[in-house]
N, C-alpha and C positions, 0 to 999 in steps of 0.2 A: 425816142419818137415823141411826137406831140400827143397831147391828151386825146383819147378816143371818145370823150364825153361831149356834152353839148357845148362846152367852151370852145371847141375847135372851130365852130362856125359862128362865133359871136359877132363877126363883122360882115356876114353875108346878108345882103338885102335882095329878096326876090323881085324881079322886074315885072310887077303886075300892078295895074292901076284900078282904082275903085271909084265910085261915083255917087251923085246926089240922089236922095230918096224919092222914088216914085215907082208905082206898080203899073205896068202896061204890058201889052202883048209883045212889045219889043224887049222886055226884060226888066230887071230891077236896077234902079240907079242908086248907087251908094256914094255919099258925099266924100269929097276930099277931106283929109285930116285938117281940121281948123279948130284947135282947142282954145278955150277961153283962157286969157292970161290972168295971173293973180289968184287963181282958184286952186286950193290944195285938195288933192284926191288921195285917199288912203287905199292901199291894196293889201288884201290877204294873200300871202304867198305860202304854198306848201311844196316841199321838195322831198324826194326819196331816191335812193339808189340801192338796188339789190344785186347781189352777185351769187351765181350758182357754180360751185366748184365740185359738185357731186361726182362728176366723171373721174376726177383725180383722187378724191377723198373716199371713194367707194361708199358713198352715202346716198345711193339712188332712192329717190322719193322724198328726201329731206327738203324742207322748205329753204329757200334762199335766205342768206343773211342780209339784213336791211339796215341802212343808216337813213335817218330822215330829219327834217327840220320844218319848223313852222314860224313864220315871221309876219310882221305888220310894217310895211314900208309906206312912205308918203312922198308924193311927187307934185311939184308945182311948175307950171310953165310961167317963167318970169317975164319973158318978152318974146315977140315974134315979128319978123319982117320978111321981105321977099327972099332973103338969103338963108334964113334958118331961125333957130330958136335958142333961148337960154332956159335951161331946165334945172331945177333944184330937187335933189333926192335927199330926204331925211331918213337915215338908216338906223335900224334897231335890231339887236340880236336876241332880245328877250322873248320868251315864249308869250304869245298872245293869251289873254285871259280866256278860259274855257277850252283850251287845247285838249283834244281827246288823248287819253292814255297817260302813262307815267311820264313825268318830265324827263327822267334820266334816259329815256329811249330816243331823245332828240339830240343826238351827238352833233349834227350839223350846226345847231345853234351855238354850241361852245366853240366849234371850229371858226364860225363866222365872227363870234365875239373876239377871238384872238386876232383875226384879221383886222377888225376895226381898231383894236388896240395897237397893233403893229403899224398900221398906216396912219393912225391918229386922225381919222376922217369920218366922224359920224354923219357929216353932211357933205355931199358932193354937188358942185354946180357944173353942169355939162353944157357944151355947145353942141347942138344937134342939127341935122339937116331938117327939112320941112316934114319928113316922115317920122322923125324922132330918133333916127340912127345917130349914136354918139360920134362926134367928130373931134372933140377936144375937151380938155378938163381944166377948169380954173383952179387956182390955188396949189398948183403942183409944187412950187417952191416951198410952201409951208409943209406939205406932206413929206417931201424929200428931207427937209430939215428935221422933222420929227423922227423919221426913220434913221437918219444919221445919229441923232441923239440916242435913240434906242440901241443902235449898234455900239455906240461909244460907251454906254452904261451897262447894257445887257440886263436881262431879267434878274440875274444874280449879282449884279454890280461889276461884272468882269467884261471888259471891252472885247468886241469881236476882233479876232486877229486879222491883219491886212490880207493874209493869204487865204482866209476862210471863204472868200467869194461873196460875202454879204455886201461889201461896198460895190462890187461889180454888179450885183443885182440892183442895188439902189440906182446906180448910173444908168442901167438899162431902163428902169422904170421912169427915170427922169427924161430919157430920150424918147420914150414911147408911153406917155401917160394913159393911153387907152388900155394898156394892160392892167392898170389900177381899176379902171371902170369894169373890165371883164371880171375881175375878182369880186368887187364889192357890189355892183349893181347890174348883173346880167339880165335882170328883168327888163331893163330899158330896151335892149335889143329884141327880146321876145315880143314885147308889146308893139315895137315898130314893125315887126314882120307883117302884121295885119293892117298897117296904116299906109296911106299914100295921099299926098297933098292934091293929086289930080282926081277928077271925077271920071267914072266910066260906068257902062251898063253891063250887067252880067245876067245870065239865065240860070235858073235853078237846074242843077244837074250838069251844067256845062263844065267841061274839064279843059284846063289850059296847061299844056306841058312845056317846061323849059329845061335847059340843061346847063351844066357848068362842070369844071374840073376842080378838084381839091388836091393839094400837095401833101403827101404823107412820106416824109423822109426821102424826098427826091422822086417818088413815084406819083405820077399823075393819075388820080382816080376819078373817072367820070361819075357824075351824080345826075340822076333824072328826078325832076320835081314836077308834081302834078297838083294843080290848084282846082278846087271845085266849090261852087256855091251850093251849099247843102240845103238851106232853108231860110225862111224869114219869119219874124214875129211882129205882126202889125201893132200889137198892144204895147210890147216893150220897145218897139221901133229899133230892132236889131236884125242883123243878118249873120248867119253862121257859115263860115268858110272852113274848108279842110285843106291841109297841105300834106302830101305824102312824098317822101324822098327815099330813093333806093340808090345804094352805092355799088358800083361795079364789083362783083365778088372776086373776079380773077385778079384785077389790079390791086384791090384791097388786100387780098391774100398774099400777093407778092410783097407788098409793103410791110406785112406783119411777120415775115419769116424770122427775122432776128429776135423779136419778142417771143415768138412761139418756141424757138430753140431754147431761150432762157427758161421759159416755163417748163419745158420738158426736162431740162437739166435739174430743176428743183424737184422733180418727181421721177428721178432716174430709174428706180426699180419698177415703178408702174409703167413707165414708157417702154421698158424692155419687153413687157408682156403684151403690148398692143398688137392686134391683128393688122393686116394690110389695110383693111377697110377702116379700122379705127384710126390708124395713122394718117390715112388720107383725109379723114374727117377733121382730125386735130389740126392739120395744116391748112384747112380752109377757114376763111374769115367772111363775115357778112355784117352789114350795118344798115339799119333803117331808121327813119325818123318820121313820126306822125304828129301833126299839130292840128288842133281845133281852135278856131278864133271866132269870138263873138264881137262884131263891129257895130258901133252905134250908127244908126241912120240919121242921127241929128248932127253929129260933128265928125263922123268918120274915125273916131277913136276906138282902140281895142279895149273892151271893158272886161273881157275874160279870155283866158288862153290856157290850153292844156297841151303840153309837149311830152312825148314819150320817145326816147332814143334807145334802141336795142343794138348791142354789139356782141357778136359771138366770134371768138377767136381762140385757137389753142385748146379747144374742148371746154372753155369757160364762157359763161354768158353774163354780161353786165347790162342792166336796164336802169335808166334814169328817168325820173318823172318830175315835171314842174307844172304847178297850177297857180295861176294868178287871177284874182278877181277884184275889180274895183268895188269897194264896199257899198257904194250908193246904188249899185245895180244888183238885181236878184241873180242867184246862181242858176245857170241853165245847162251846164255840161255835166254829164255823168262821170264821176271820178272813179278811178280804179281803187280797189280795196286797200292797197298799200298806203294810200294817202289818208284814209279815214279809219283804219283799224286801231283799236285801243291797245291791242297786244301784238307785238311783232318780235320775231327772233332777231335780236340786234347784236352787233359785234361789241366786244369790250375794247374800245379804243383808248381808254384811260387818258383823256386829254387834260393836261394841266393848263389852267388859265394863266395868261400873261398878266402881270400886275398893272393896274391902271390907277393913276392918281386922280382921275376924273370920275370914278365910279366906285361906290362902296360895294361890299360883298352882296350878291343877290342869290337867287335860287340856283342859277347855273354855277356860280362859284362853289356853293355848298355841295352840289351834286358831283363836281369834278374833284373834290378833295377825297382821296382814298381813305378808307377806314383805317384806324390806327392798327398797326400790325401787332399780333400777340407778342407777349413779352419774350417768348422763346424764339422769335424770328431772327434775332441776332445770332442765335446759336444753331441755325439750321444745320442738320447733319445728314450724312448718308452712312449706311452700314458698310463696314469693311468685312473681309472674309473671316476675321476672327471675332466678329460681333462687337468690336469696338467701333467708335464713331469718330468722324472728323468733319470739320467744317468744309463746305463747298467753297473753294477759293475762287476769286475772280480770275478770268483768263484774258490775256492780251493777245489779240489776233491780228495777223498780217493780212492786208487786203490785196487781192490779185487784181480786181477790177471793180468799178462802181459806176453805174449809169442810171439815168432816169428813164423809165419806160411808162407806157400807158398801163394803168392798173388793171389786173385781171381779176383780182379778188376783193377790191375795195373801191371806195369812192376816189375819183381823181387820178393822180399819178402815183408812182411808187419808185423808191430808190432800190435798185437791185444790186446787192453786194455779193461778190464771189470771193471766197477766202483762198489762200494758198493751200495746197494739199496738207501740209503739216498743221496749219491752223484749223483746217476743216476737221481733222481728227480730234484736236483739242476741243473744238466746239461741240462735236458729237458727244464726247465723253462728259462735257459739262452738262449738256441738255439731258443726257440719260440720267444723271444724278439729280437734276433739278426738276424733273417732271412734277407738275402740280404746283410749282412755286411761281411767284412773280419775279421776273428778272428785269434787268435794265441793260440797255445798249447805250454806250457812251461814245461820242465823237468829240475829240478835243476836250475831254473831261466834262462834257455836257450831256445830260440824259436826253436822248432823242426819241426813245420808244420804251415802253414798259409793259410788255405782254405777260400773260400767264401761259406757261408751257403746258400743253395738253399731251404732247408726245415728243419723244426724242427727235431732233432735227439732224438729218443726214444730208450729205451732198455738199456741205460747205457753203450754203446760200442763206443770206439774211435779207429780208425784205422789210423796208420801212415805208409805211403808207399812212393815209389819213390826213396828210397836210393839204389844205385847200389851195395853196399857192405852189405850183410845181417849181417856181424859181428858187424857193427855199431848199427844195430837194436838190436842185442843180448846184446850189452853194455847198451843200454837204458832199455831193459827188466831187466837186472841185477840191475840197479838202482831202478826200480820200484818194485823189489821183496823184498826190504828191509822193515822191519817192519815200519808201519806208513807212507809208501810212499804216496806222494800226487803229483798231477799235478795242474797247474793253467791254466785256460782258460779265455781269455779276448778279448776285441775288439782290433784290430790292432791300436796302437797309431798313 
């Protein structure tokens, strides 16, 4: 299924018009979006995603695990006419100076840096409509050529196999360049949500309801959107709007049943003990989205936005947060603690940086390099019945199925791999022996994930997550769909 996060609606534009500034008994006029050309604006961007799996992990009351990122992006409207605009975004994955908390708690930055390296596009030039919604991307040929070169050489010097699906992914991106925009600069669409090139008058407290349908794996899910003008600030010359969206629970639940079944299979023993009420709750899904938008009463541009999306399905809850503020404007929105906290419970994603010829090692590279293993790590042992020891040997596992689903426990999408019964037993034995160790999962001799085992894994299920581009997960799934597909699991050398 498609991602359940904010990327799902990257190209939706709410049909509401705003208007030119004036206070009167008839309401408040907010101007149509009319940005100055040739002026570069810097935006402070904060993101976070937390997941709560306490229902399945029997950790009631535990804090959700959170991944977060902090960025500084720049945007310039290059030209504008009656048909649309040309906009340039200059992109940066490095942590802004003065970012709160420990740098190594910002895993999204390294994920994003890897995306910039893979696409070879630190700058994007977009064609947009007059509201700022992206319509096309310039320089697609250069981006595709870079990706083909990356695929031909590979981060380890080995070319991607034709059957790996990598080239199919590149062809799809070439056919639909807006997928590149959705990965690298989703901020463009969130800002456009509060902008309209037309003028209109609104009243404080006035609510405007609209509706649409979204497709989830062939299931049409009704969505109700409610816009409200919350307040104005005469000094700052801004208006604050709110957008609230609710997704039909019955239709959404119907669309999520395959993913819920997979989740329950991964917690088979826990699922057997569920009461009827608990089982009914697990099979229900809900989704909501709330957005606050601060719009300039000078040129109709969005100068600040806060978006929160909450998804509950299969007994798990994932919540994503995005905050954007134009740096020449004062902050006015109250931020949730997850975006400002210095200390958060963060997952150990262990993200390896892709090599880049254009950038030397920086703080993110240093943070991503794992500490040197102790000298004894090559001789990791487990006790046998006669108190002798033997090394934990790698295991080659046969794959029964592999598919990409919306992540229930991490940011973005995940690759859900089910092993054959015989391989499931081998995998369980391996994980029982390797508890507490760092292990590696390899597909086509390439390490794709490197977690630390905290408990033995039963049920023959392996989940690979943390990749910002679900298309890369689809490429892995294509590799594992081939007859006789196998993966290797071993201790980290």
